[in-house]
N, C-alpha and C positions, 0 to 999 in steps of 0.2 A: 091369595095369601092366607096362610093358616093363622087364626087368632088363638092365642094362648088363653087357657082358662086357669086362673091363678088359684092356688090353695093358700088362703090367707093365714099367715102366722105373723104376729106383730114382731117388729125388729126390736133390738135392744139399744136404747139411747146411751150416749156416752156417759151420762151422769149417774147411771145405775151403779150400785156397789156390787162386789163380787158375789155376795150372798144372793142378791137378786138375780144375777146372771146364772148362778148355779140352779136356782129355782126354775128359771126359764128353760134350762136344758132338761131338767127333770120333767117339766110339764110338756114340752114339745117332743121330747125323745129324739132330738136332732143331735148329730155329732159335731156340728159347727154352729157357732154363734153368728147371727146376722146383725151387724152393727150399723146403726144409723145415727145421723146427726140432724135433728129437726126434720126427720122424715126422709132425708136423702141418704142413699146407701153409701156407706164408707167401704165395707168389704165384709169378708167372712173370717172367722177365727176358730181354729180347732179347739173344741171344748176340752181337750185333754189337759190344757193348762190349769183348769179348775181343780183337778185332782192330782196333778203332778207336782210334788214338792220341790223338784229340782228348779222350778221357776222361781220359787219364793213368792210370798204374798205381802211384800212390804207395802204395796199399794192397796188401797181399799176400794177405789173406784175403777171401773172399766177403762175410763179415759187415761188414768194414771198408768195402768198396765200397758195400754197401747203405746203411750209415750215412751215407756221403758223398753218395749219390744216391738217397734213398728214393723220390723221384718216379718213378724208372725202373721200379719194381716194379709189375707189373700184379696187383693183389691181388683183384680181383673176377672174374677170368676162371677159372672152374672149373665142374665138373659134380658134382652129388651122385649117389651110386650109385643112389638110389631114384627119380631123376627119370624122368619119362615121356619117350619119344623126341621129343615136340614141344618139351619144355623144353630138351632137349639140342640140337635143331636151332636153336632160337631163340638159345641161348647162342653157337653158332658164327656165327649171322647178325650178331651184335654185335661180332665181333672178326675180325681178319685171320689169326689163327693157324691153322696146319694141324693143331694138336693142342691139347687142353685137358686139364688135370689132373682126375682123379676123386677125390673124397673120400667118406668114410663119414659117418654122422650125427654123429660127434665131430670132424669136420674132419681126420681122419687121411688122409694121402695114400695111395692104394692103386693107382694106375696112370694110364694116359692113354686118351683116345679120340681118334681121328683124324677129320678132316673126311670123308675118303673112306669110312671105316667107317660113319659116321653116315648119309651119303647112301645107302649100300647098305641099311642097316637101315630107313631111311625108305621107300625104294622097295619093300622087302619088306612093310612095314606097309601100304603103299598098294596091295596086291594087290586089284584090283577084280573079279577073275573069280569070287570065292567067293560062295556063297549066303549069305543072311542077311536079317534084318529091317532095314528102312530107315526113318529119320526125317529130317526137315529141321528145323534149328534156325535161327531168324532172330536175328542178333546185330548190334549197331551196326557199320556198315561201317568206321568209323575205328578201332575197337578190338575186333577179333575175338579174344576171350579163349579161344583154342583149348584151351590146357592147363588152364584153369579148368573148362571144360565137360567135358573128359575126366575130370578129377578128380571132379567131381560125379557123373558117371555111374558111375564105377567104385567109388565109395563104396557103391553099391547092389549090389555084387557082380556087375555086368554087364560083360562084356568087350567093348570096342570093337574090332571087327575091322578096319574101314577108315574113313577120313574124307576128305572132299574139300570144296572150296570153290567156290561160284559167286558171282562178284562182282556187285554190284547194277547195274541199269540206271540211266540218268541220273535217272529219277524216283524211284527207291527210296532209302531211307535205311539199309537193312540189307543185309548180305551173307548168304548162305545156306550153312550147314554141312550137308552131307549125310553122315549117320553110319550105318554098317552094323554090326549086332550079330550075333554068332553065336547069341544067345539069341532065342527066340521071344517070350517074355514080357518086355516092357520097360516096362510101365506104371509101375513104381516109379521108373525112371530119368526117365521123362517127367514124373511128378509132382514129382520133385526139381528138374528144370530149370525147370518152371513156377513152383515155389515161390520160385526165385531170380530170377524176372522174365523168363525166356526164353520166346519163343513157339515152340511145337513143332507141326509138321504131320506127318501120316503119309500119304505118297503111297499111292494105290491100288496093289494088288499088280501089276496089269498095267502100270501106269506105271513102277513100280520097275525093271522089266526094261529100260525104254527110257532110263533116266538115263545120261547120258554121264559115267561116273565118270572116265575117262581125262582128259577135258578139265578136270574139276574137280580132279583130282589135280595136274595141271600148274599150275593156279591156286594150289593150296595151296603147292607148292614155290616159286612166284614170291613168294607172300606172306611166306614165311619167309626169302626173300632169300638162299638158299644158292647 
């Protein structure tokens, strides 16, 4: 499991005034406010409202503004600290933000992750030059549940070193995840995947050396739409 390293920037509590919120934006240079209530994440708010006169500033406190415009708060855009790198990448693929808040298992805000940091971590994770045992997993092409497959494998105590994607040909109904492990013995992981309905193949060792991991890594990044 990939452990996230948080870049700590304090959140904005509800009782701050709009002048304090503006000072926070100027200090952090972030384009979205991270709003908390007693340390727990509420959501993110586009900083544009601080300079856009069309909103009006009848309210002096951040809480008053949120009560007036609750629809402006982006409540579902965050990352859990225990999330795998693929969950994190998918979270960024669903938003335009350059950063997302990170929370712990109690939804307490603990820091941020930036899009660039995640891209760098993903690139490091996709290091295709390392040795390891390789399997191919066939999954429905319309719904490649990458994070779910990683979770199933790592519940068996087996570390996924790299993963790549090969999109199907016109005749095929499945895409292929090529997964490399640092473990030699991966039979438990294979059994778990098969128990959940996935089809697993083990390429011959001579063929494993010929797999174009770089091409499949690029396909994975395209799939995540980062």
